[in-house]
C-alpha positions in Angstrom: 91.1 55.8 97.6 93.6 58.6 98.5 92.5 61.9 100.1 93.2 63.7 96.8 91.0 61.2 94.8 88.2 61.7 97.3 88.4 65.4 97.1 88.4 65.2 93.3 85.3 63.1 93.4 83.6 65.5 95.8 84.5 68.5 93.5 83.1 66.7 90.4 79.8 66.2 92.3 79.4 69.8 93.4 76.6 72.0 92.1 77.6 75.1 90.1 76.9 77.2 93.2 79.0 75.0 95.5 81.8 74.9 92.9 81.8 78.7 92.6 82.0 79.0 96.4 84.8 76.4 96.6 86.8 78.1 93.8 86.6 81.4 95.6 87.7 79.8 98.9 90.6 77.9 97.2 91.9 81.0 95.4 92.0 82.9 98.7 93.6 79.9 100.5 96.2 79.5 97.8 97.0 83.2 97.9 97.5 83.2 101.6 99.8 80.1 101.4 101.8 81.8 98.7 102.1 85.0 100.7 103.3 83.1 103.7 105.9 81.2 101.7 107.3 84.4 100.2 107.4 86.0 103.7 109.3 83.1 105.1 111.7 83.1 102.2 112.3 86.9 102.7 112.9 86.5 106.4 115.3 83.6 105.8 117.3 85.7 103.3 116.4 83.5 100.3 115.5 86.5 98.2 118.5 88.6 99.0 120.5 87.6 95.9 117.5 88.2 93.6 116.9 91.6 95.2 120.5 92.6 94.9 120.6 91.6 91.3 117.5 93.7 90.6 118.9 96.7 92.3 122.2 96.4 90.3 120.2 96.1 87.1 118.2 99.2 87.9 
């Protein structure tokens, strides 16, 4: 069984309270990951062309 399959089984067996707590944690975790990815892309200049295009369109 893979790690993902194990996690899926664990989630299926959670009580409604545990699932609500996990859902809240995961949304916060996922948001932080997304923010970090965007920040890294911005620092690397990967968003410069998009920003320039938006400025020109404005």
